[in-house]
C-alpha positions in Angstrom: -51.0 -86.2 -47.0 -47.4 -86.3 -46.8 -46.3 -89.8 -45.6 -42.6 -89.2 -46.0 -42.7 -85.8 -44.6 -44.9 -87.1 -41.3 -42.3 -90.1 -40.8 -39.4 -86.6 -41.1 -41.7 -84.8 -38.0 -42.2 -87.7 -35.8 -38.2 -89.4 -35.9 -37.2 -85.8 -35.8 -39.6 -84.7 -32.7 -38.8 -88.5 -30.9 -35.0 -87.9 -31.6 -35.8 -84.1 -29.8 -37.5 -85.7 -26.9 -34.9 -88.1 -26.3 -32.1 -86.2 -26.4 -34.1 -83.9 -24.1 -34.5 -86.7 -21.1 -30.8 -87.7 -21.9 -29.5 -84.2 -21.0 -32.0 -83.8 -17.9 -30.2 -86.9 -16.9 -26.2 -86.1 -17.7 -27.3 -82.2 -15.6 -27.6 -84.7 -12.3 -24.5 -86.4 -13.6 -21.4 -83.9 -12.6 -18.7 -86.9 -13.7 -20.0 -86.6 -17.0 -19.7 -83.0 -17.8 -15.6 -83.7 -18.6 -16.5 -85.5 -21.4 -19.0 -83.1 -23.3 -21.9 -85.4 -22.8 -23.9 -82.6 -21.6 -23.4 -80.8 -24.8 -23.9 -83.3 -27.4 -27.2 -84.1 -26.2 -28.0 -80.7 -25.9 -27.0 -80.2 -29.8 -28.6 -83.3 -30.7 -31.5 -82.3 -29.2 -31.8 -78.8 -31.0 -31.0 -80.6 -34.4 -33.7 -82.6 -33.8 -36.2 -79.9 -33.1 -35.0 -78.1 -36.7 -36.0 -81.1 -38.9 -38.7 -81.4 -36.9 -40.2 -78.2 -37.3 -39.3 -77.9 -41.0 -41.2 -80.7 -41.6 -43.9 -80.0 -39.6 -45.0 -76.6 -40.0 -45.0 -76.7 -44.0 -45.7 -79.4 -46.8 -43.2 -77.9 -49.4 -39.4 -78.9 -50.0 -38.5 -75.4 -50.9 -39.8 -73.7 -47.7 -38.6 -76.4 -45.2 -35.1 -75.6 -46.9 -35.3 -72.1 -46.4 -36.5 -72.4 -43.0 -33.8 -74.5 -42.0 -31.2 -71.8 -43.9 -32.2 -69.1 -41.7 -30.4 -71.1 -38.9 -27.5 -71.2 -40.6 -27.4 -67.7 -41.6 -27.9 -66.8 -37.9 -24.5 -68.7 -37.1 -23.0 -67.0 -40.3 -23.9 -63.8 -39.2 -22.8 -63.8 -35.1 -19.3 -65.6 -36.9 -18.7 -62.3 -39.1 -20.3 -60.3 -36.5 -17.6 -61.5 -33.8 -14.6 -61.5 -36.4 -15.3 -57.8 -37.2 -15.6 -57.3 -33.4 -12.2 -59.0 -32.3 -10.6 -57.2 -35.8 -11.7 -53.3 -34.4 -10.4 -54.3 -30.8 -7.3 -55.7 -31.5 -5.1 -53.0 -31.3 -6.7 -51.4 -28.8 -6.8 -54.3 -26.5 -3.1 -55.2 -26.5 -2.0 -52.1 -25.1 -4.6 -51.7 -22.2 -3.9 -55.9 -21.2 -1.4 -54.9 -18.9 -2.8 -52.1 -17.7 -6.2 -54.0 -17.0 -7.1 -55.0 -13.1 -8.1 -58.1 -11.9 -11.1 -56.7 -10.6 -12.2 -55.3 -13.4 -12.0 -59.1 -15.6 -13.9 -60.4 -12.8 -16.3 -58.2 -13.0 -16.5 -58.4 -16.9 -16.6 -62.6 -16.5 -19.8 -62.0 -14.2 -21.8 -59.6 -16.1 -20.8 -62.1 -19.1 -22.4 -65.1 -17.1 -25.6 -63.0 -16.0 -26.2 -61.8 -19.4 -25.8 -65.6 -20.8 -28.4 -66.8 -18.2 -30.7 -63.9 -19.4 -29.8 -65.1 -23.4 -30.6 -68.4 -22.4 -34.3 -68.1 -20.7 -35.5 -65.6 -23.4 -34.2 -68.2 -26.4 -35.9 -71.5 -24.9 -39.0 -69.5 -24.2 -39.1 -68.0 -27.9 -38.0 -71.5 -28.9 -40.9 -73.5 -27.3 -43.6 -70.6 -28.0 -42.6 -70.5 -31.7 -42.3 -74.7 -32.2 -45.6 -74.7 -30.9 -46.8 -71.9 -33.1 -45.2 -73.2 -36.1 -47.0 -77.1 -35.7 -50.4 -75.4 -34.6 -51.3 -72.6 -36.5 -54.1 -70.0 -35.8 -57.4 -71.1 -36.4 -56.2 -74.8 -36.8 -55.9 -77.1 -40.1 -59.0 -77.8 -42.6 -60.1 -81.3 -42.1 -62.4 -81.6 -45.2 -62.2 -81.0 -48.7 -59.3 -81.2 -50.6 -57.2 -79.2 -49.2 -57.5 -80.9 -45.6 -54.4 -80.8 -43.6 -54.0 -77.3 -44.7 -54.1 -74.4 -42.0 -57.1 -72.5 -42.2 -55.5 -68.7 -42.0 -53.6 -70.4 -45.2 -56.8 -70.8 -47.4 -58.4 -68.0 -46.5 -55.7 -65.0 -46.1 -52.2 -66.4 -47.7 -50.6 -63.0 -47.3 -51.3 -62.8 -43.6 -50.6 -66.8 -43.0 -47.1 -66.0 -45.3 -46.1 -63.3 -43.2 -47.0 -65.4 -39.9 -44.8 -68.6 -40.9 -42.0 -66.2 -42.0 -41.8 -64.2 -38.7 -42.1 -67.4 -36.7 -39.8 -69.3 -38.6 -37.3 -66.6 -37.8 -37.5 -66.3 -34.6 -37.6 -69.9 -33.8 -34.2 -71.0 -35.9 -33.2 -67.6 -33.7 -33.7 -68.7 -30.7 -32.2 -72.2 -31.4 -29.0 -71.0 -32.6 -28.8 -68.7 -29.7 -29.0 -71.9 -27.9 -26.4 -73.6 -30.0 -24.2 -70.5 -29.3 -24.7 -70.5 -25.5 -23.8 -73.9 -24.8 -20.0 -73.9 -25.8 -18.4 -71.1 -23.4 -15.8 -70.3 -26.5 -18.5 -69.3 -28.8 -20.6 -67.3 -26.4 -18.3 -65.2 -24.6 -17.4 -63.2 -27.7 -20.5 -63.3 -29.3 -21.5 -61.7 -26.0 -18.8 -59.2 -25.8 -19.6 -58.0 -29.2 -23.3 -57.5 -28.4 -24.2 -60.5 -31.4 -26.3 -62.2 -29.3 -28.2 -59.3 -28.2 -28.9 -58.6 -31.7 -30.0 -62.1 -32.7 -32.4 -61.6 -29.6 -34.1 -58.1 -30.6 -34.6 -59.5 -34.1 -36.3 -63.0 -32.4 -38.6 -60.3 -30.6 -39.4 -58.8 -33.6 -40.2 -62.0 -35.1 -42.4 -63.1 -32.4 -44.0 -59.8 -32.4 -45.0 -59.9 -36.3 -46.1 -63.8 -35.9 -48.7 -62.1 -32.9 -49.6 -59.4 -35.3 -50.3 -61.6 -38.0 -51.8 -64.9 -36.7 -54.0 -63.4 -34.0 -56.0 -60.9 -36.2 -57.9 -60.5 -39.5 -57.8 -57.0 -39.9 -54.4 -54.7 -40.8 -55.5 -52.1 -38.2 -55.9 -54.2 -35.5 -52.2 -55.2 -36.4 -50.9 -51.7 -36.5 -52.0 -51.2 -33.0 -50.7 -54.5 -31.5 -47.6 -53.3 -32.5 -48.4 -49.7 -31.2 -49.1 -51.3 -27.7 -46.0 -53.1 -28.0 -44.2 -50.1 -28.6 -45.6 -48.5 -25.8 -44.8 -51.2 -23.5 -41.3 -51.3 -24.4 -40.8 -47.6 -23.7 -42.1 -47.7 -20.6 -40.0 -50.3 -19.5 -37.0 -48.8 -20.8 -38.0 -45.5 -18.5 -38.5 -47.5 -15.5 -35.0 -49.0 -15.7 -33.7 -45.5 -16.3 -35.3 -44.2 -13.6 -34.6 -46.7 -11.4 -30.6 -46.5 -12.3 -31.1 -42.9 -11.5 -32.7 -43.1 -8.5 -30.4 -45.8 -6.5 -27.2 -46.3 -8.5 -25.9 -48.1 -5.7 -28.3 -51.0 -5.8 -26.2 -52.4 -9.1 -23.2 -53.0 -7.3 -24.4 -54.4 -4.2 -26.1 -56.9 -7.0 -22.8 -58.0 -8.3 -21.3 -58.1 -4.8 -24.3 -60.4 -3.7 -22.8 -63.4 -5.7 -23.8 -66.8 -7.3 -23.4 -70.3 -5.1 -26.1 -72.2 -7.7 -25.1 -70.7 -11.0 -23.8 -73.7 -12.6 -26.4 -75.9 -11.1 -29.1 -73.3 -12.9 -27.7 -73.0 -15.7 -27.3 -76.7 -15.7 -31.1 -77.1 -15.2 -31.9 -74.3 -18.0 -30.1 -76.3 -20.4 -31.5 -79.8 -19.4 -35.6 -78.3 -19.7 -35.1 -77.2 -23.3 -38.3 -78.4 -23.6 -38.3 -82.1 -23.6 -42.5 -81.2 -23.2 -42.5 -79.6 -26.4 -41.3 -82.4 -28.8 -43.6 -84.6 -26.2 -46.4 -82.8 -26.6 -46.1 -82.1 -30.3 -45.9 -86.1 -31.2 -49.0 -86.5 -29.1 -51.1 -84.1 -30.8 -49.9 -84.5 -34.2 -52.9 -86.5 -35.4 -52.8 -85.6 -39.3 -50.0 -86.0 -41.5 -49.4 -83.4 -43.6 
């Protein structure tokens, strides 16, 4: 048992829960958006989730530090990627800026906004799944013996649990870093244009697949079948998208011209619902301090 670790988890989880409720209230108050109160509540919520995950998903201080360092590594990667992207496009962009039309700028801004919404939805979904899985790992916990409170998978299959833990932690920290970047327009616009966030999303998806393959079965062949099935489904989806674009290329233009009157409200709801139910459910279900 680790009373100090449980207290750290409890207070971080409570901070995340309260910050989520505050963010939901601020979404309804448009007058407070100018003071960046919503962004501050969101960032406090996300850092609370990071602290709760680091304290509640493992029992070693070094492992908790590694888990938190993953989020910092993602932010550093995105900054480096954006800097390299801007350096490579400085020469061409200065000459083309005079010839660029206003219509193209509007289309680019609309495309960035749509990609931001898709990335934000994925990040929130992935953060919810991985947070739950990290604190309640497969097969549950041991309730008797000297190792009470440890995951059953860790006791029976240490290597498989290690693979599950790090894949799940990578996906969780990537999702949190994505949400942090997507909150501020000055950060997400160059990050989306440089495809840095798309790379993070792809790595996060691979992390979820790895965690599921390691935690859902005890046999290596079954894990390989899971990856093969995911690859088959992904190839079918890509094929359908290509066929859709080839058969009906005008559909894309009609979608862009449709407009989105409720974009701001929908984005606020997405940001405000960064899972207040997640810290709430974990605060109620966390019975055994580890």
